[in-house]
A tleap script that builds the chain and sets N, CA, C and O, in Angstrom:
source leaprc.protein.ff14SB
mol = sequence {
  NMET ASN LEU SER THR PHE ILE ARG SER GLN
  ALA ASP ARG VAL ALA ALA VAL LEU ALA THR
  ALA GLY GLY ALA ILE ALA LEU LEU VAL GLY
  TRP VAL ARG ILE SER SER PHE VAL TYR PRO
  ALA GLN GLN ILE PRO VAL VAL VAL SER GLY
  GLY LEU THR GLY LEU PHE LEU ILE GLY LEU
  GLY ALA ALA LEU TRP LEU SER ALA ASP LEU
  ARG ASP GLU TRP ARG LYS LEU ASP ARG ILE
  GLU ASP GLU LEU ARG ALA GLN ARG HIE LEU
  LEU GLU THR ALA GLY ALA ALA PRO ALA LEU
  PRO GLY ARG ARG ALA ALA THR THR GLY ALA
  THR ASN GLY CARG
}
set mol.1.N position { -36.304 -12.878 39.951 }
set mol.1.CA position { -36.765 -14.230 39.787 }
set mol.1.C position { -35.831 -15.141 40.585 }
set mol.1.O position { -34.612 -15.109 40.410 }
set mol.2.N position { -36.411 -15.938 41.446 }
set mol.2.CA position { -35.570 -16.826 42.231 }
set mol.2.C position { -35.294 -18.118 41.461 }
set mol.2.O position { -35.847 -18.329 40.382 }
set mol.3.N position { -34.455 -18.967 42.004 }
set mol.3.CA position { -33.983 -20.153 41.309 }
set mol.3.C position { -35.106 -21.154 41.035 }
set mol.3.O position { -35.165 -21.722 39.944 }
set mol.4.N position { -35.985 -21.377 41.990 }
set mol.4.CA position { -37.049 -22.364 41.777 }
set mol.4.C position { -38.020 -21.913 40.688 }
set mol.4.O position { -38.495 -22.740 39.909 }
set mol.5.N position { -38.318 -20.631 40.622 }
set mol.5.CA position { -39.186 -20.114 39.564 }
set mol.5.C position { -38.518 -20.262 38.205 }
set mol.5.O position { -39.168 -20.627 37.226 }
set mol.6.N position { -37.225 -19.980 38.144 }
set mol.6.CA position { -36.484 -20.120 36.894 }
set mol.6.C position { -36.471 -21.573 36.432 }
set mol.6.O position { -36.662 -21.852 35.248 }
set mol.7.N position { -36.247 -22.496 37.361 }
set mol.7.CA position { -36.196 -23.915 37.001 }
set mol.7.C position { -37.563 -24.388 36.510 }
set mol.7.O position { -37.635 -25.168 35.560 }
set mol.8.N position { -38.636 -23.937 37.133 }
set mol.8.CA position { -39.973 -24.334 36.682 }
set mol.8.C position { -40.296 -23.761 35.309 }
set mol.8.O position { -40.894 -24.445 34.479 }
set mol.9.N position { -39.911 -22.528 35.064 }
set mol.9.CA position { -40.261 -21.910 33.786 }
set mol.9.C position { -39.353 -22.368 32.645 }
set mol.9.O position { -39.752 -22.321 31.482 }
set mol.10.N position { -38.154 -22.806 32.964 }
set mol.10.CA position { -37.198 -23.241 31.941 }
set mol.10.C position { -36.766 -24.688 32.170 }
set mol.10.O position { -35.587 -25.010 32.023 }
set mol.11.N position { -37.696 -25.549 32.524 }
set mol.11.CA position { -37.360 -26.932 32.883 }
set mol.11.C position { -36.696 -27.670 31.736 }
set mol.11.O position { -35.786 -28.466 31.965 }
set mol.12.N position { -37.131 -27.423 30.500 }
set mol.12.CA position { -36.540 -28.122 29.376 }
set mol.12.C position { -35.093 -27.690 29.142 }
set mol.12.O position { -34.252 -28.515 28.785 }
set mol.13.N position { -34.799 -26.417 29.338 }
set mol.13.CA position { -33.418 -25.961 29.172 }
set mol.13.C position { -32.527 -26.431 30.331 }
set mol.13.O position { -31.357 -26.753 30.121 }
set mol.14.N position { -33.074 -26.470 31.543 }
set mol.14.CA position { -32.320 -26.981 32.681 }
set mol.14.C position { -31.993 -28.458 32.459 }
set mol.14.O position { -30.875 -28.894 32.731 }
set mol.15.N position { -32.970 -29.232 31.962 }
set mol.15.CA position { -32.726 -30.642 31.667 }
set mol.15.C position { -31.679 -30.795 30.568 }
set mol.15.O position { -30.863 -31.715 30.615 }
set mol.16.N position { -31.697 -29.899 29.580 }
set mol.16.CA position { -30.697 -29.958 28.503 }
set mol.16.C position { -29.298 -29.706 29.041 }
set mol.16.O position { -28.354 -30.403 28.671 }
set mol.17.N position { -29.162 -28.715 29.911 }
set mol.17.CA position { -27.854 -28.413 30.490 }
set mol.17.C position { -27.379 -29.568 31.363 }
set mol.17.O position { -26.207 -29.941 31.312 }
set mol.18.N position { -28.279 -30.137 32.162 }
set mol.18.CA position { -27.900 -31.256 33.018 }
set mol.18.C position { -27.490 -32.478 32.196 }
set mol.18.O position { -26.512 -33.146 32.531 }
set mol.19.N position { -28.224 -32.774 31.130 }
set mol.19.CA position { -27.880 -33.916 30.281 }
set mol.19.C position { -26.533 -33.702 29.596 }
set mol.19.O position { -25.725 -34.626 29.511 }
set mol.20.N position { -26.291 -32.492 29.110 }
set mol.20.CA position { -25.022 -32.203 28.454 }
set mol.20.C position { -23.869 -32.267 29.444 }
set mol.20.O position { -22.807 -32.802 29.127 }
set mol.21.N position { -24.067 -31.730 30.628 }
set mol.21.CA position { -23.016 -31.795 31.657 }
set mol.21.C position { -22.763 -33.244 32.069 }
set mol.21.O position { -21.614 -33.645 32.256 }
set mol.22.N position { -23.827 -34.026 32.210 }
set mol.22.CA position { -23.652 -35.444 32.534 }
set mol.22.C position { -22.912 -36.183 31.443 }
set mol.22.O position { -22.085 -37.048 31.730 }
set mol.23.N position { -23.196 -35.855 30.197 }
set mol.23.CA position { -22.481 -36.468 29.077 }
set mol.23.C position { -21.008 -36.104 29.065 }
set mol.23.O position { -20.148 -36.946 28.807 }
set mol.24.N position { -20.728 -34.839 29.347 }
set mol.24.CA position { -19.318 -34.413 29.392 }
set mol.24.C position { -18.585 -35.112 30.540 }
set mol.24.O position { -17.433 -35.517 30.384 }
set mol.25.N position { -19.236 -35.252 31.668 }
set mol.25.CA position { -18.616 -35.942 32.807 }
set mol.25.C position { -18.386 -37.415 32.468 }
set mol.25.O position { -17.331 -37.962 32.793 }
set mol.26.N position { -19.357 -38.066 31.820 }
set mol.26.CA position { -19.196 -39.466 31.436 }
set mol.26.C position { -18.030 -39.639 30.463 }
set mol.26.O position { -17.263 -40.595 30.576 }
set mol.27.N position { -17.895 -38.715 29.509 }
set mol.27.CA position { -16.760 -38.784 28.584 }
set mol.27.C position { -15.438 -38.581 29.309 }
set mol.27.O position { -14.463 -39.282 29.041 }
set mol.28.N position { -15.407 -37.637 30.215 }
set mol.28.CA position { -14.178 -37.377 30.961 }
set mol.28.C position { -13.787 -38.568 31.834 }
set mol.28.O position { -12.623 -38.969 31.858 }
set mol.29.N position { -14.754 -39.125 32.543 }
set mol.29.CA position { -14.470 -40.290 33.386 }
set mol.29.C position { -14.029 -41.471 32.523 }
set mol.29.O position { -13.103 -42.194 32.890 }
set mol.30.N position { -14.681 -41.669 31.387 }
set mol.30.CA position { -14.280 -42.740 30.478 }
set mol.30.C position { -12.866 -42.552 29.963 }
set mol.30.O position { -12.099 -43.511 29.873 }
set mol.31.N position { -12.518 -41.315 29.625 }
set mol.31.CA position { -11.167 -41.039 29.136 }
set mol.31.C position { -10.124 -41.299 30.227 }
set mol.31.O position { -9.065 -41.864 29.954 }
set mol.32.N position { -10.422 -40.890 31.449 }
set mol.32.CA position { -9.484 -41.126 32.555 }
set mol.32.C position { -9.328 -42.629 32.801 }
set mol.32.O position { -8.216 -43.113 33.012 }
set mol.33.N position { -10.432 -43.356 32.772 }
set mol.33.CA position { -10.364 -44.800 33.015 }
set mol.33.C position { -9.650 -45.512 31.884 }
set mol.33.O position { -8.869 -46.430 32.132 }
set mol.34.N position { -9.901 -45.108 30.641 }
set mol.34.CA position { -9.306 -45.803 29.496 }
set mol.34.C position { -7.804 -45.535 29.386 }
set mol.34.O position { -7.063 -46.353 28.842 }
set mol.35.N position { -7.365 -44.404 29.897 }
set mol.35.CA position { -5.935 -44.084 29.791 }
set mol.35.C position { -5.067 -44.984 30.665 }
set mol.35.O position { -3.854 -45.049 30.466 }
set mol.36.N position { -5.664 -45.673 31.621 }
set mol.36.CA position { -4.866 -46.558 32.479 }
set mol.36.C position { -4.718 -47.958 31.896 }
set mol.36.O position { -3.906 -48.742 32.388 }
set mol.37.N position { -5.478 -48.287 30.867 }
set mol.37.CA position { -5.382 -49.615 30.258 }
set mol.37.C position { -4.440 -49.585 29.065 }
set mol.37.O position { -4.423 -48.630 28.289 }
set mol.38.N position { -3.660 -50.645 28.934 }
set mol.38.CA position { -2.695 -50.737 27.844 }
set mol.38.C position { -3.289 -51.488 26.666 }
set mol.38.O position { -3.075 -51.104 25.516 }
set mol.39.N position { -4.015 -52.531 26.930 }
set mol.39.CA position { -4.513 -53.409 25.876 }
set mol.39.C position { -5.894 -52.953 25.398 }
set mol.39.O position { -6.746 -52.591 26.209 }
set mol.40.N position { -6.113 -52.971 24.076 }
set mol.40.CA position { -7.416 -52.564 23.535 }
set mol.40.C position { -8.580 -53.421 24.041 }
set mol.40.O position { -9.700 -52.928 24.174 }
set mol.41.N position { -8.323 -54.679 24.319 }
set mol.41.CA position { -9.389 -55.539 24.827 }
set mol.41.C position { -9.890 -55.052 26.185 }
set mol.41.O position { -11.055 -55.260 26.522 }
set mol.42.N position { -9.040 -54.421 26.951 }
set mol.42.CA position { -9.449 -53.869 28.235 }
set mol.42.C position { -10.156 -52.521 28.069 }
set mol.42.O position { -10.940 -52.118 28.928 }
set mol.43.N position { -9.879 -51.832 26.970 }
set mol.43.CA position { -10.438 -50.504 26.746 }
set mol.43.C position { -11.869 -50.540 26.195 }
set mol.43.O position { -12.638 -49.602 26.406 }
set mol.44.N position { -12.221 -51.607 25.500 }
set mol.44.CA position { -13.521 -51.671 24.821 }
set mol.44.C position { -14.700 -51.521 25.785 }
set mol.44.O position { -15.613 -50.751 25.486 }
set mol.45.N position { -14.729 -52.217 26.925 }
set mol.45.CA position { -15.878 -52.017 27.825 }
set mol.45.C position { -16.002 -50.581 28.337 }
set mol.45.O position { -17.109 -50.085 28.548 }
set mol.46.N position { -14.874 -49.926 28.533 }
set mol.46.CA position { -14.912 -48.541 29.011 }
set mol.46.C position { -15.432 -47.619 27.908 }
set mol.46.O position { -16.189 -46.686 28.178 }
set mol.47.N position { -15.024 -47.884 26.668 }
set mol.47.CA position { -15.516 -47.086 25.543 }
set mol.47.C position { -17.027 -47.250 25.411 }
set mol.47.O position { -17.748 -46.278 25.186 }
set mol.48.N position { -17.493 -48.471 25.550 }
set mol.48.CA position { -18.921 -48.733 25.417 }
set mol.48.C position { -19.698 -48.070 26.549 }
set mol.48.O position { -20.710 -47.413 26.307 }
set mol.49.N position { -19.233 -48.240 27.775 }
set mol.49.CA position { -19.995 -47.700 28.903 }
set mol.49.C position { -19.861 -46.188 29.031 }
set mol.49.O position { -20.871 -45.490 29.119 }
set mol.50.N position { -18.651 -45.674 29.042 }
set mol.50.CA position { -18.453 -44.240 29.242 }
set mol.50.C position { -18.650 -43.414 27.993 }
set mol.50.O position { -19.327 -42.386 28.018 }
set mol.51.N position { -18.057 -43.863 26.898 }
set mol.51.CA position { -18.094 -43.073 25.667 }
set mol.51.C position { -19.465 -42.990 25.050 }
set mol.51.O position { -19.938 -41.902 24.724 }
set mol.52.N position { -20.113 -44.131 24.885 }
set mol.52.CA position { -21.431 -44.114 24.264 }
set mol.52.C position { -22.472 -43.454 25.154 }
set mol.52.O position { -23.362 -42.763 24.660 }
set mol.53.N position { -22.368 -43.661 26.461 }
set mol.53.CA position { -23.283 -42.992 27.384 }
set mol.53.C position { -23.091 -41.477 27.317 }
set mol.53.O position { -24.062 -40.721 27.281 }
set mol.54.N position { -21.843 -41.046 27.300 }
set mol.54.CA position { -21.557 -39.616 27.209 }
set mol.54.C position { -22.078 -39.003 25.925 }
set mol.54.O position { -22.681 -37.930 25.949 }
set mol.55.N position { -21.852 -39.677 24.798 }
set mol.55.CA position { -22.344 -39.158 23.522 }
set mol.55.C position { -23.864 -39.129 23.479 }
set mol.55.O position { -24.457 -38.187 22.953 }
set mol.56.N position { -24.498 -40.165 24.037 }
set mol.56.CA position { -25.961 -40.172 24.077 }
set mol.56.C position { -26.495 -39.000 24.897 }
set mol.56.O position { -27.428 -38.316 24.476 }
set mol.57.N position { -25.904 -38.769 26.065 }
set mol.57.CA position { -26.386 -37.677 26.917 }
set mol.57.C position { -26.158 -36.307 26.272 }
set mol.57.O position { -26.995 -35.415 26.404 }
set mol.58.N position { -25.052 -36.139 25.589 }
set mol.58.CA position { -24.802 -34.861 24.894 }
set mol.58.C position { -25.817 -34.677 23.769 }
set mol.58.O position { -26.340 -33.579 23.582 }
set mol.59.N position { -26.098 -35.739 23.022 }
set mol.59.CA position { -27.124 -35.656 21.969 }
set mol.59.C position { -28.498 -35.368 22.534 }
set mol.59.O position { -29.261 -34.589 21.962 }
set mol.60.N position { -28.818 -35.998 23.662 }
set mol.60.CA position { -30.099 -35.737 24.319 }
set mol.60.C position { -30.196 -34.284 24.773 }
set mol.60.O position { -31.243 -33.654 24.622 }
set mol.61.N position { -29.116 -33.755 25.326 }
set mol.61.CA position { -29.105 -32.357 25.744 }
set mol.61.C position { -29.317 -31.413 24.571 }
set mol.61.O position { -30.043 -30.426 24.685 }
set mol.62.N position { -28.681 -31.717 23.441 }
set mol.62.CA position { -28.859 -30.876 22.254 }
set mol.62.C position { -30.301 -30.937 21.756 }
set mol.62.O position { -30.873 -29.915 21.374 }
set mol.63.N position { -30.885 -32.129 21.760 }
set mol.63.CA position { -32.271 -32.269 21.307 }
set mol.63.C position { -33.230 -31.531 22.239 }
set mol.63.O position { -34.177 -30.898 21.774 }
set mol.64.N position { -32.996 -31.605 23.535 }
set mol.64.CA position { -33.853 -30.888 24.484 }
set mol.64.C position { -33.746 -29.380 24.299 }
set mol.64.O position { -34.749 -28.670 24.370 }
set mol.65.N position { -32.543 -28.893 24.064 }
set mol.65.CA position { -32.352 -27.450 23.867 }
set mol.65.C position { -33.063 -26.989 22.596 }
set mol.65.O position { -33.733 -25.957 22.598 }
set mol.66.N position { -32.919 -27.754 21.511 }
set mol.66.CA position { -33.594 -27.391 20.268 }
set mol.66.C position { -35.112 -27.447 20.428 }
set mol.66.O position { -35.829 -26.612 19.876 }
set mol.67.N position { -35.592 -28.419 21.173 }
set mol.67.CA position { -37.026 -28.512 21.433 }
set mol.67.C position { -37.529 -27.283 22.191 }
set mol.67.O position { -38.607 -26.767 21.897 }
set mol.68.N position { -36.754 -26.822 23.158 }
set mol.68.CA position { -37.143 -25.621 23.906 }
set mol.68.C position { -37.175 -24.402 22.994 }
set mol.68.O position { -38.078 -23.572 23.096 }
set mol.69.N position { -36.192 -24.289 22.101 }
set mol.69.CA position { -36.182 -23.164 21.171 }
set mol.69.C position { -37.374 -23.213 20.214 }
set mol.69.O position { -37.997 -22.188 19.935 }
set mol.70.N position { -37.685 -24.403 19.718 }
set mol.70.CA position { -38.839 -24.528 18.827 }
set mol.70.C position { -40.140 -24.192 19.544 }
set mol.70.O position { -41.026 -23.565 18.963 }
set mol.71.N position { -40.257 -24.602 20.792 }
set mol.71.CA position { -41.451 -24.282 21.567 }
set mol.71.C position { -41.587 -22.770 21.738 }
set mol.71.O position { -42.695 -22.238 21.660 }
set mol.72.N position { -40.478 -22.075 21.968 }
set mol.72.CA position { -40.524 -20.611 22.068 }
set mol.72.C position { -40.980 -19.985 20.758 }
set mol.72.O position { -41.775 -19.045 20.760 }
set mol.73.N position { -40.482 -20.502 19.644 }
set mol.73.CA position { -40.872 -19.958 18.342 }
set mol.73.C position { -42.361 -20.191 18.076 }
set mol.73.O position { -43.037 -19.315 17.537 }
set mol.74.N position { -42.875 -21.363 18.449 }
set mol.74.CA position { -44.302 -21.630 18.256 }
set mol.74.C position { -45.144 -20.694 19.105 }
set mol.74.O position { -46.198 -20.236 18.665 }
set mol.75.N position { -44.687 -20.401 20.327 }
set mol.75.CA position { -45.422 -19.450 21.169 }
set mol.75.C position { -45.455 -18.070 20.528 }
set mol.75.O position { -46.486 -17.399 20.555 }
set mol.76.N position { -44.337 -17.640 19.950 }
set mol.76.CA position { -44.304 -16.346 19.275 }
set mol.76.C position { -45.257 -16.336 18.083 }
set mol.76.O position { -45.992 -15.370 17.878 }
set mol.77.N position { -45.242 -17.409 17.301 }
set mol.77.CA position { -46.139 -17.481 16.155 }
set mol.77.C position { -47.602 -17.493 16.586 }
set mol.77.O position { -48.447 -16.895 15.920 }
set mol.78.N position { -47.906 -18.163 17.686 }
set mol.78.CA position { -49.272 -18.150 18.200 }
set mol.78.C position { -49.705 -16.753 18.608 }
set mol.78.O position { -50.841 -16.355 18.351 }
set mol.79.N position { -48.794 -15.992 19.251 }
set mol.79.CA position { -49.129 -14.618 19.632 }
set mol.79.C position { -49.360 -13.753 18.395 }
set mol.79.O position { -50.278 -12.933 18.372 }
set mol.80.N position { -48.536 -13.933 17.373 }
set mol.80.CA position { -48.711 -13.166 16.134 }
set mol.80.C position { -50.040 -13.514 15.482 }
set mol.80.O position { -50.768 -12.631 15.029 }
set mol.81.N position { -50.352 -14.807 15.436 }
set mol.81.CA position { -51.612 -15.231 14.832 }
set mol.81.C position { -52.815 -14.689 15.606 }
set mol.81.O position { -53.795 -14.259 14.997 }
set mol.82.N position { -52.752 -14.703 16.922 }
set mol.82.CA position { -53.838 -14.143 17.727 }
set mol.82.C position { -54.008 -12.656 17.473 }
set mol.82.O position { -55.131 -12.162 17.381 }
set mol.83.N position { -52.900 -11.946 17.359 }
set mol.83.CA position { -52.972 -10.506 17.081 }
set mol.83.C position { -53.561 -10.238 15.705 }
set mol.83.O position { -54.366 -9.321 15.536 }
set mol.84.N position { -53.160 -11.039 14.718 }
set mol.84.CA position { -53.727 -10.866 13.384 }
set mol.84.C position { -55.228 -11.168 13.363 }
set mol.84.O position { -55.991 -10.486 12.679 }
set mol.85.N position { -55.648 -12.190 14.111 }
set mol.85.CA position { -57.078 -12.487 14.197 }
set mol.85.C position { -57.839 -11.331 14.847 }
set mol.85.O position { -58.928 -10.967 14.403 }
set mol.86.N position { -57.259 -10.762 15.894 }
set mol.86.CA position { -57.909 -9.640 16.565 }
set mol.86.C position { -58.013 -8.445 15.620 }
set mol.86.O position { -59.047 -7.779 15.572 }
set mol.87.N position { -56.957 -8.174 14.877 }
set mol.87.CA position { -56.988 -7.066 13.915 }
set mol.87.C position { -58.019 -7.331 12.817 }
set mol.87.O position { -58.756 -6.432 12.413 }
set mol.88.N position { -58.058 -8.571 12.344 }
set mol.88.CA position { -59.022 -8.934 11.303 }
set mol.88.C position { -60.452 -8.765 11.823 }
set mol.88.O position { -61.326 -8.268 11.111 }
set mol.89.N position { -60.676 -9.179 13.059 }
set mol.89.CA position { -62.008 -9.042 13.653 }
set mol.89.C position { -62.399 -7.568 13.763 }
set mol.89.O position { -63.542 -7.206 13.484 }
set mol.90.N position { -61.461 -6.724 14.165 }
set mol.90.CA position { -61.757 -5.291 14.251 }
set mol.90.C position { -62.096 -4.716 12.882 }
set mol.90.O position { -63.013 -3.905 12.758 }
set mol.91.N position { -61.361 -5.133 11.857 }
set mol.91.CA position { -61.644 -4.634 10.511 }
set mol.91.C position { -62.993 -5.142 10.003 }
set mol.91.O position { -63.731 -4.400 9.354 }
set mol.92.N position { -63.313 -6.390 10.292 }
set mol.92.CA position { -64.597 -6.927 9.845 }
set mol.92.C position { -65.770 -6.245 10.539 }
set mol.92.O position { -66.793 -5.983 9.907 }
set mol.93.N position { -65.634 -5.957 11.826 }
set mol.93.CA position { -66.732 -5.285 12.531 }
set mol.93.C position { -66.878 -3.842 12.081 }
set mol.93.O position { -67.972 -3.280 12.141 }
set mol.94.N position { -65.794 -3.240 11.633 }
set mol.94.CA position { -65.870 -1.866 11.139 }
set mol.94.C position { -66.318 -1.828 9.681 }
set mol.94.O position { -66.608 -0.751 9.158 }
set mol.95.N position { -66.382 -2.986 9.010 }
set mol.95.CA position { -66.809 -3.034 7.614 }
set mol.95.C position { -65.718 -2.653 6.648 }
set mol.95.O position { -66.006 -2.383 5.483 }
set mol.96.N position { -64.481 -2.620 7.083 }
set mol.96.CA position { -63.390 -2.190 6.216 }
set mol.96.C position { -62.529 -3.342 5.744 }
set mol.96.O position { -61.533 -3.108 5.060 }
set mol.97.N position { -62.865 -4.561 6.075 }
set mol.97.CA position { -62.021 -5.696 5.710 }
set mol.97.C position { -62.309 -6.132 4.286 }
set mol.97.O position { -63.475 -6.282 3.921 }
set mol.98.N position { -61.282 -6.341 3.466 }
set mol.98.CA position { -61.510 -6.853 2.115 }
set mol.98.C position { -61.882 -8.337 2.186 }
set mol.98.O position { -61.531 -9.033 3.138 }
set mol.99.N position { -62.583 -8.795 1.181 }
set mol.99.CA position { -62.954 -10.217 1.133 }
set mol.99.C position { -61.713 -11.035 0.821 }
set mol.99.O position { -60.949 -10.700 -0.085 }
set mol.100.N position { -61.520 -12.081 1.558 }
set mol.100.CA position { -60.390 -12.972 1.313 }
set mol.100.C position { -60.722 -13.923 0.178 }
set mol.100.O position { -61.892 -14.256 -0.008 }
set mol.101.N position { -59.731 -14.374 -0.590 }
set mol.101.CA position { -60.004 -15.334 -1.669 }
set mol.101.C position { -60.633 -16.598 -1.101 }
set mol.101.O position { -60.180 -17.141 -0.094 }
set mol.102.N position { -61.682 -17.052 -1.769 }
set mol.102.CA position { -62.355 -18.264 -1.321 }
set mol.102.C position { -63.453 -18.005 -0.307 }
set mol.102.O position { -64.191 -18.928 0.036 }
set mol.103.N position { -63.586 -16.773 0.186 }
set mol.103.CA position { -64.647 -16.437 1.142 }
set mol.103.C position { -65.718 -15.647 0.399 }
set mol.103.O position { -65.428 -14.948 -0.573 }
set mol.104.N position { -66.917 -15.762 0.851 }
set mol.104.CA position { -68.006 -15.002 0.250 }
set mol.104.C position { -67.899 -13.534 0.637 }
set mol.104.O position { -67.631 -13.193 1.789 }
set mol.105.N position { -68.109 -12.693 -0.332 }
set mol.105.CA position { -68.131 -11.263 -0.043 }
set mol.105.C position { -69.389 -10.955 0.754 }
set mol.105.O position { -70.432 -11.570 0.527 }
set mol.106.N position { -69.305 -10.024 1.670 }
set mol.106.CA position { -70.407 -9.731 2.594 }
set mol.106.C position { -71.613 -9.132 1.875 }
set mol.106.O position { -72.745 -9.386 2.289 }
set mol.107.N position { -71.417 -8.350 0.818 }
set mol.107.CA position { -72.541 -7.640 0.203 }
set mol.107.C position { -73.062 -8.325 -1.042 }
set mol.107.O position { -74.271 -8.293 -1.276 }
set mol.108.N position { -72.216 -8.946 -1.859 }
set mol.108.CA position { -72.674 -9.463 -3.148 }
set mol.108.C position { -73.002 -10.946 -3.121 }
set mol.108.O position { -73.781 -11.412 -3.952 }
set mol.109.N position { -72.442 -11.686 -2.207 }
set mol.109.CA position { -72.666 -13.126 -2.185 }
set mol.109.C position { -71.819 -13.851 -3.208 }
set mol.109.O position { -71.996 -15.049 -3.427 }
set mol.110.N position { -70.888 -13.128 -3.845 }
set mol.110.CA position { -70.017 -13.742 -4.851 }
set mol.110.C position { -68.994 -14.644 -4.176 }
set mol.110.O position { -68.669 -14.484 -3.000 }
set mol.111.N position { -68.498 -15.592 -4.955 }
set mol.111.CA position { -67.531 -16.544 -4.385 }
set mol.111.C position { -66.141 -16.368 -4.966 }
set mol.111.O position { -65.301 -17.257 -4.830 }
set mol.112.N position { -65.883 -15.242 -5.608 }
set mol.112.CA position { -64.566 -14.949 -6.178 }
set mol.112.C position { -64.118 -16.029 -7.170 }
set mol.112.O position { -63.011 -16.558 -7.069 }
set mol.113.N position { -64.987 -16.342 -8.121 }
set mol.113.CA position { -64.607 -17.262 -9.188 }
set mol.113.C position { -64.887 -18.719 -8.879 }
set mol.113.O position { -64.486 -19.578 -9.664 }
set mol.114.N position { -65.528 -19.038 -7.818 }
set mol.114.CA position { -65.830 -20.450 -7.500 }
set mol.114.C position { -67.276 -20.743 -7.760 }
set mol.114.O position { -67.724 -21.870 -7.554 }
savepdb mol mol.pdb
quit
């Protein structure tokens, strides 16, 4: 798999890594800039610009990564559900499927207590 294919297939994870790296760089640059100031009044704008931007980008990266993981889990659940539907369909066509609660039985027309 080449790099462009990987980036297209994992765009959300690539964006998460880039956001986290950008946040770490913003924090580092803010720390370097703030260390040269002696007075707290001079440090506040740097904390606001570098520190808060860095924390926001790191949080955004974490949210993007979690979103990618959740999307993978939903895809797995969809595949499992499709497989179960296919198995259920095979059992129903073979006449071996039990009646599910709340569904009408194929031969008696009973509603299982409803």
